[in-house]
C-alpha positions in Angstrom: 35.0 -12.9 -16.5 34.6 -9.2 -17.4 32.7 -6.7 -15.2 29.8 -6.6 -17.7 29.4 -10.4 -17.7 29.7 -10.5 -13.9 27.0 -7.8 -13.5 24.7 -9.4 -16.0 25.0 -12.7 -14.2 24.4 -11.1 -10.9 21.3 -9.4 -12.4 20.0 -12.6 -13.8 20.3 -14.3 -10.4 18.7 -11.4 -8.7 15.6 -11.9 -10.8 14.9 -15.0 -8.8 14.2 -12.8 -5.8 11.5 -10.7 -7.5 8.4 -12.7 -6.5 9.7 -13.3 -3.0 10.4 -9.5 -2.7 6.9 -8.7 -3.9 5.4 -11.2 -1.4 7.4 -9.7 1.5 6.5 -6.1 0.4 2.8 -7.0 0.1 2.7 -8.6 3.5 4.5 -5.6 5.0 2.2 -3.1 3.5 -0.9 -5.1 4.4 0.4 -5.3 8.0 1.0 -1.5 8.0 -2.6 -0.8 7.0 -4.1 -3.3 9.4 -3.9 -1.3 12.6 -5.1 2.0 11.1 -8.0 0.1 9.5 -9.0 -1.5 12.8 -8.7 1.7 14.7 -11.1 3.3 12.2 -13.6 0.5 12.5 -13.4 0.4 16.2 -14.4 4.1 16.5 -15.8 5.1 13.2 -17.8 7.9 14.8 -14.7 9.6 16.1 -13.0 9.2 12.8 -15.9 10.8 11.0 -15.8 13.7 13.5 -12.0 14.1 12.9 -12.5 14.0 9.1 -15.2 16.7 9.5 -12.8 18.9 11.6 -10.3 18.7 8.8 -12.9 19.9 6.3 -13.3 16.6 4.5 -16.7 16.5 2.8 -19.2 13.9 3.8 -17.0 12.9 6.7 -19.1 9.9 7.8 -19.3 8.5 4.3 -15.5 9.1 3.8 -14.7 7.5 7.1 -16.5 4.3 6.1 -15.0 4.4 2.6 -11.4 4.8 4.0 -11.9 2.1 6.6 -13.5 -0.3 4.1 -10.8 0.3 1.5 -8.0 -0.2 4.1 -9.4 -3.5 5.5 -10.2 -4.7 2.0 -6.6 -3.8 1.0 -5.2 -5.7 3.9 -7.1 -8.9 2.8 -6.4 -8.5 -0.9 -2.7 -7.6 -0.5 -2.2 -10.5 1.9 -3.7 -13.0 -0.6 -2.2 -11.3 -3.7 -5.7 -11.0 -5.2 -6.7 -8.1 -7.4 -3.4 -6.5 -6.3 -3.2 -4.0 -9.2 -6.8 -2.9 -8.7 -6.8 -2.4 -4.9 -3.5 -0.5 -5.2 -5.3 2.4 -6.9 -7.8 3.3 -4.1 -5.1 2.7 -1.5 -2.8 5.2 -3.3 -5.7 7.7 -3.2 -6.0 7.2 0.5 -2.3 7.9 0.9 -2.6 11.0 -1.2 -5.5 12.3 1.0 -3.6 11.4 4.2 -0.5 13.3 3.0 -2.5 16.4 2.0 -4.9 16.5 5.0 -2.7 15.3 7.8 1.0 15.0 7.1 2.1 17.6 4.6 2.2 20.6 6.9 4.5 18.6 9.3 7.2 18.3 6.6 8.9 15.1 5.5 10.1 13.4 8.6 8.1 10.5 10.1 9.3 11.5 13.6 7.4 14.8 13.2 4.3 13.0 11.8 5.4 14.1 8.3 4.5 12.5 5.0 7.5 10.1 4.9 5.6 6.9 5.8 2.5 7.5 3.6 4.9 8.3 0.8 6.7 5.0 1.3 3.4 3.1 1.3 2.4 5.0 -1.9 5.7 4.0 -3.5 5.1 0.3 -2.7 1.6 0.5 -4.0 2.9 2.0 -7.2 5.2 -1.0 -7.5 2.3 -3.4 -7.0 0.3 -1.5 -9.6 3.2 -1.7 -12.0 4.5 -5.2 -11.4 1.5 -7.1 -9.9 1.6 -9.4 -7.0 4.3 -11.9 -8.1 4.3 -15.6 -8.4 3.2 -16.2 -4.8 -0.3 -14.9 -5.2 -3.8 -15.7 -6.1 -3.5 -13.3 -9.1 -0.9 -15.7 -10.5 -2.9 -18.8 -9.7 -6.3 -17.5 -11.0 -5.3 -15.1 -13.8 -1.9 -16.4 -14.7 0.0 -13.1 -14.2 3.6 -13.6 -15.0 5.1 -11.3 -12.4 
C-alpha cells in the first residue's frame, strides 16, 4: 500500500471521530464557562461595578447580559442545541474579555493573558463552522449532518 493510500485510509477512519470530538469539545467548553457564569450570577452587583471600573458602558445591563449568555451557552452547548447560534454571542463575550481584561497582560495564561479566551474562541468558531455533531439535539431535531 502506497503512502497516499495509507494516508487516505487513515483520514477516512479518522472521520469516525469527528462527532465524538465535537461532543467532547462542546462539553469541555460548556464546563469552562460554567464557573465564570455562576460567579457572575452569585455576585452580579460586584460584576457590574467591575465592568463600570473598566469603562464598559451600561455595566449592570452588560453584567446581566454576559452572565445570561454564559449560562445559556453552558446549557445549549451541553445539549448540542442551537450550537451554531449560541456560538456567536459567546465569541463576542470572548472578544470583549480579551480586549478589556486580558490583552494588556500578553498571551500567556499564567500571566492572565488572552491565551485561554482565544482557545475558547477557536472552539466556538469550530462549533459555528461544523455544528454540534451527531451526538446533539441539533442533529435529532434539525437533522444537521455534522
